[in-house]
N, C-alpha and C positions, 0 to 999 in steps of 0.2 A: 814344523812353523818354525822359521828361521829366527823371529823376533820375541818368542814366548821365553827364552831363558832371560833375555837381558829386562822384560818385564818383570818376569818372576823375582829375578833376584832385587830390583829397584824397590818393588812394591813390599819385599821381606824386610829390607833394611830401612824403609819407611816407616812400617807400620809397627815394627817392635822397636825403633828407636824413637817415635813418638809415644808408643807406649810404657817405653821405660821412663820418657823425661815426665810423662801424663802420673806414673805412679809414684814420682817422689814429689808430687804436691799433696799441700793437706787440705783436703776437701773431704765434705761430707759424703758417704757411700748413699748411692740411689739403688731402688727398688731389690733392697737386700735378699728378697725371698723369691725373686723372680725363676730362680733356676732349680726353685724347690718344686715346681708346677710338674706334675705328671705329663700334661700334653699342652701346648697351647701353639695358637693361631698368628698369622699374620700376612702380612703382602710384601710384594718386592718388586723393584723398578731397576731396569739395567741398561747399559750400552753394550751390544756386543761387535764382533768381527769373525765374519765368517773367511773361511779358506777350504782349499782343495790338496789333498794328498794324492798327485796324479802319478801313475807308472803306466809307460810307455813300451808298445811294441817297438823294436829295433829299426823294423822297416814295415810298412804296410802291408806289402806281401806275408808277415809272418804273424799276422793277425788270424786266428783260425775263423773269426766272424765278418771277416772280408772274403766273397766270393766274387768270379769273374761277371757276374751280372750286375755288382754294385757298380762298377765303374766302366764297363761297355761301351754304354751309351755315350757317357761323359769322355772317353779315349778318341772315340767315333769322331764326336764331334768338333773335337779341338787337334785330332791327329796325335793323341799321346801315347797310342798302344804301346804297352812294353813298359812304360815309364812308371807308373803310378805303384806297382808293386815294389818298388826299388824305393820309394821316397821315404823319407824319414821326417815325418810329422810329430811337432813336440808343441805341447801348450804349458801356460803357466797361468799363477793369477797374478792381475797389474792392478794397483791401486786400489788397496784395502779399502771397505765404504764400511762405514759405522751404521749400526741396526739398534734395533731396540726389542726389550723383552720386556715383558711384565707377567706377573705371577701369584700364586696364594703360597704361604710357608704352612707346614704342617709340622710339629717336632713333638717326637716321644721321648719322655728321660728314661735313659738306660740304666746310668747310673751318674752318680755327681760328676762325671767328666765326660761322658758319652751320651750323645742322641742320635738317635735315626729321625732322618729329614726326609721328607716327600714335599718337593717343590713343583707342582704341576703348573704349566703355563703357556703362552706364546712367546715365540722368537720368530722377527720379520727383519730380512738383510738379502744382500745379495753378493755375488763374485764376479768378477770381470774377467773372461778369459782372453787372452789372446794367442793366437799361433803363429808358430814359426819353422818354416820348411829349412832342415839342414842337409839336405841333398844337395853333392857341389856339383852334379851335371845337369840341374835343372832349373829353369828361370826361376829366381827369388818369387815372383808373382803367379807361378802355375797354379799353386793349391788353391792360393785367396782367391783367385779367378773364379773359382766353381762358384761362389756366392757373388762375383762381381764387386767386390770390397774391396777396399783400402787395406794393404799389408800392415799398416799400422791400427787398424780398426780393432777395436776390442767387443766382447760379445757378453752380454749380463745373463748372469744364470740367477733367478730370483727363488727363493724359499722362504715359507710361511710354515713354522715348526709348531706341532702341538709338541711340547716337552713333559717326559714323566721319569724324572730323575729321584732315584733312592740313593739316599746318601749316608756316610755315617761322619758324625761330627766329633772332633776330639778337643776338648778344651783344657788350655793352661789353668794354672792357678788365678784367681780374679786379682787384679791389680787395681785395687778401690773400685773406681768405676768403668775399668776397661779389661779387656780378656781377650788374647789372641787364639786361635784356633785353625785346626785344619780339616779338610775333609777330602773326602774319598766315596767312589761310587761307581754305579753306573746308571745308564739313562737308555730311555728309547724315543725316538722321536719320529713323528708322523708329518711328512710334507704335504702341505694342503695347496700350494702353489701349482696351478695347472699348465701342463706343459701343451705347448703348441707345435702342430705337424712339422714345420719348418725349423724348429729349435735346434741350433748345433748340438745342443748336451741335455737328455732327458734323465731324470732322475727317478729312482724307485721312490714310493711313498714311506716306506720303513725302513730305519737303520738303528744300529746300537751303537753304543758309545762308552767308552771308560772317560770317567772323569775325577779331576782332582785340583783342589786350589788351599788357598791360606784366607782369612779372614780378621777382624777383629770388633769385638761387640762392643759396643759402648751405653752403658747403663745412663742414658738421661732421666729427667725427673719422671715423667710422665709414660716412657716407652724405652725400648730398647733398637737401638739402631746398630746393624751388623753392614759393616764394608768387607766386601768379599771379591778376589779373582779367581777366576775357575777357570781350567782349561778343558776341553771336551774334545778327546780325540777318537776319529770314527773307527770303528772295528770291521765293520764292513762294508763291500762295494756296492755303492747305492747307483751304477751307472746301469740305466734302462736301454737294452738293445734289444727288443722285439719289436722295432717299428724300421719301416725300410723308406729312407727319402732320397732320392737318386743325388740330390745337390749337396747334402749334408753327411749321408752315411760315413764318409771318410774321414770326417773330424770326430766322429763320435766310436769309430770301431779301431782307430789308432790307440785307446787306450787299453793298459791290460786290466787296470781297475782305477778305480775312482772313491777314495774316501772323503768324507765332509767331516772337516775341523772348524772349533769355534774357540772364542777366548769370551770371555763375559765378565763384565765389571757389574757387581750386583750390591744394591743398598736394600736391605731388609729390613723391613719396620714390623715389630711384633710387641 
């Protein structure tokens, strides 16, 4: 994800710069025994951005998932026999769209600076895919016209995830009422969104993810507010391949692998 590094660097500078300035203020400490609790709970609200990491076959003819029966009827109708196997079809995510995340927080104290956190929740979002035909000897509109669409058209892939992340949270020393931290761990997600038979891309229900992030605990008078930026990187191929639709099969089987990624800005209330 091209913009993750920029976001991460900016937030690190912001969080630790602000934390350092706050630490220099002379204020009364809030919730002085909060971190001594063995277990505590809360809830979380957040904004997410979903992405795909896409790996393509060089040409459609190299895809083991495509057989002549997949395009024989299409080529016969449009007199394009022999051209489709040589087609170089590519896709990318266009115009990142913000989504919404909500969940519960449960935290187990392992040591003064280390916690084990389980944060189950729901994440709603979508990706916008657009396709490009890179083949030099085929008209630009050839592939797109299988769906009778505009070459500039994008296609929405919606997801509603049940999130099951298990994370380790390592905290620095407390700076009066602020405490920076880092998190790392893994997650399983179950996609509850229903795919239609004519969708360009259908996703598997279950996927596994590697997660890492940074945050800042703010100890307020009655509760602790944690601001956290987390990156979730897909580890498994989530492309569903066990369907056959003459009009769309070339769009999905052009992929070697599709991994789902996500960035989430969360606000934990504990």
